[in-house]
C-alpha positions in Angstrom: 0.0 0.0 0.0 1.5 3.3 -1.1 1.7 6.0 1.5 3.0 9.5 1.6 2.9 11.3 4.8 3.8 15.0 5.3 4.7 16.6 8.5 6.4 19.6 9.9 3.9 22.3 9.0 2.8 24.9 11.4 2.5 28.6 12.2 5.4 30.8 11.8 6.1 34.4 11.6 7.2 36.2 8.4 11.0 35.7 8.0 10.8 32.4 9.9 11.7 28.9 8.7 10.1 25.4 8.7 11.2 22.0 7.6 8.7 19.8 5.9 9.1 16.1 5.7 7.5 13.5 3.4 7.8 9.9 4.6 7.2 7.4 1.7 6.3 3.7 1.7 4.8 1.1 -0.6 6.8 2.0 -3.8 10.4 2.3 -5.0 11.1 5.7 -3.5 14.8 5.8 -4.8 13.6 5.7 -8.3 10.9 8.2 -8.1 11.1 11.7 -9.0 9.4 13.6 -6.0 7.4 16.8 -5.9 6.2 19.5 -3.5 2.9 21.1 -4.5 1.0 23.7 -2.5 -2.5 25.1 -2.5 -3.2 28.5 -0.9 -6.6 29.3 0.4 -9.1 29.9 -2.4 -6.4 29.1 -5.1 -5.4 26.2 -7.3 -2.5 23.8 -7.0 0.9 25.4 -7.5 4.1 23.3 -8.1 6.7 24.4 -5.8 9.7 22.1 -6.3 10.9 18.7 -7.4 14.0 16.4 -7.2 15.3 14.1 -9.8 15.6 10.3 -8.7 18.7 9.6 -10.6 21.1 12.5 -9.8 19.3 14.6 -7.3 19.0 17.6 -9.6 16.5 20.0 -8.1 14.1 22.6 -9.6 12.2 25.4 -7.9 9.3 27.8 -8.8 10.5 31.3 -9.2 8.4 32.2 -6.2 10.5 30.1 -3.8 13.8 30.0 -5.5 16.6 30.9 -3.1 14.4 30.5 0.0 13.5 26.8 -0.2 15.6 23.8 -0.5 14.4 20.4 -1.5 16.4 17.3 -0.5 15.8 13.5 -0.2 17.3 10.7 1.8 16.7 7.5 -0.1 17.9 5.4 2.7 15.0 6.7 4.8 12.5 7.0 2.0 12.0 10.6 3.0 12.0 13.9 1.2 12.4 17.3 2.8 11.6 20.9 2.1 13.7 23.4 4.1 11.7 26.7 3.9 13.5 29.9 4.9 12.6 33.5 4.8 9.0 32.7 4.8 6.4 35.2 3.5 2.7 35.7 4.0 2.1 34.3 0.5 3.8 31.0 1.4 0.7 30.2 3.5 -0.8 27.0 2.0 -1.4 23.4 2.4 1.7 21.6 1.2 1.6 18.2 -0.5 4.3 15.9 -1.6 3.6 13.6 -4.6 5.5 10.9 -6.4 6.5 10.6 -10.1 3.9 11.7 -12.6 1.8 12.9 -9.5 0.6 9.4 -9.2 0.5 9.3 -5.5 -0.2 12.2 -3.0 0.0 12.8 0.6 -2.7 14.3 2.8 -0.9 17.6 3.1 0.5 19.7 5.9 -0.6 23.2 6.7 1.9 26.0 6.7 0.6 29.4 8.0 2.7 32.6 8.0 1.3 35.2 10.1 2.4 37.9 12.4 
């Protein structure tokens, strides 16, 4: 049974940091491109970042480039998103997803507020 479980969300002030985790099971994580996608209140899904399976190449949306860092630990079947210099507009439900967006987690809420 495939499972993706996000954690690490919370309430943070502008300029603060959070580290999201995505624990995967039930599929070959090491060979799967992995994605972070977010949905802000009242808006559609927005791709945030993804990481290549083979060589760990990383890609970011312009809105988060230079502030967020995606990484993975294939030994632990876990992906991370380090989020620094958080802004109000980063408030969203953050999802992780597997290759081709086949599998999704339930999401973890990030709220940036003063």
